[in-house]
C-alpha positions, 0 to 999 in steps of 0.5 A: 269761633262763636259763628262756627258753633252757632252754625253747628247748633243751628244745623243740628236743630234743622236736622232734628226737625227734618227727622221729626217731619220725615218720621211721618212717612212711616205712618202714611202706609199704615194710615192709608193701607187700602192703597198700594205703594205705587198709589201712595207714591203717586199721591204724595209726589203729585201733591208735592209737585203741585205745591212746589210749582205754586210756591216757586212760580213767582221766582220761576224765570230767575231760577230757570235762568241759573240752571243748565242741562246738568242741573236739570239732570241732577234734579231728575236723578235726585227726584228718583233716588230720594223720592220716587224710588225710595218711597215705593221701596219704603212703603212696600217694606212697611206694608210687607215687613212692618215699620220696625224692620223698615226702621231698623234698616233705614237706621243704618243710613247714618253709618253709610253716609258718614263713611262716604263723607269721611272720604272727602278732603279735609273731613274728620277722620273716620277713627274719630267718628268710630264711637258715634258709628258704633253707637248708631249701629247698636241703636239700630240693632236694638230697634229692630231686634224684636221685629226680627227675632220675636214671633210675628203674625206676618208670613216669613216670605213677606218679612223677607220681601219687606227686608229686601225692599228696605235695603233697596230704600237704604241704597237709594236714599244713601245715594241721594243724600251724598249727591244732594250735598254735592249739588248744594255745594255747586248751585250756590245761587239757588237757596236750599228751599228753592232747591227743594221745590225744584226737586219737588217739581221734578218728582211731580213730573215723575209721578205723572209718568207712573199714573199709566203704570198704576192704571195698567196694574189695575186700581182697586175699588175704593169708597169715598171715605178711602179716597178722602183719607188718601188725599188727606194723607198725601197732602199732609205728607207732601207739605210736612215731610216733603216741602218743610222737611226737605227745606230744613234738610237742605238748610242743614246740609249747607251748615254741616259737613257730610260726616255730621249731616249723615248722623242727622238721619238718625232722628228720622228713625227715632221719631218714626218709632215714637210715632209708631208707639203713639199709633199703637197706644204703647210706650217703648220697651226696655230694649227700645228705650236703650235704643233711644239712648244709644241714638242720642248718644251717637249724635252727641258724640258725632257733634263732639268729634266735629267740635274738637280740633284735629290736633292741639295746634289746630283751632276749631275755626280753621277746621270749620273753614276747611269743612266748607270747602268739602264736596259734601257741604256748601259754603 
């Protein structure tokens, strides 16, 4: 029982740390606003791929021997849904509609992933997760309320386009989160960190394919200062959000069931807003403060739901052992 509780706490800490690093990606489009979403995606993931290749090089032969065609296809799909396509849509949403609208929609990821995870065999019943899901949804609505209903300097058409891009990003990353958990349960011979690096290599290869498209669409002229900022932002996001953040997320995915790991995505929204406040040199409004409380309460209630036995005769240790056999979590 102590081991199960220890894994629960460690998993939550890894999820919170991953969210803190992933929140940085909401700032990147603002920091390098001179560059478009496609350019930002290429810069970030080309750096991610190069760094991943350098880190994995000493173990490449042994790792490659454990991977078949099915695993490589999965890596390509995960790279597309969780990185390339997701970030193009997210960056477009931030630049068109603003960070708040984007954070609002992405804030519903925990609800989507948790509902999908509740269908797994032996998962915590959805009824026990309902309070957590309601708190999460309420927090997401509070976070985006001001952006949606208060006057904005952005055109309505731009906000609508940003909202549609955010919904696309939500669907793309939701599919990634579910399938990545499934694959981590299958490739037990590969560590969570190495799996993240392999996804990085696949993503880097996809970014190379996007370069001709960017050139075809036309790259705007930029000064030396713009390019220096672009390289710094791309490398920073690649290291902290992609390398370290993804490794922490994969570690968490092997410690927690999908119904709980889905809630950990909430931390990305929370930290994204905190970084936005720092960038704008202001504190949270009353409504945003309420949202933070709801978000934290959502995660806490979800953790509590997973620590309670399913019935008086069921011990938590037994539930923990069953969770390791679910498709969404690796043992």
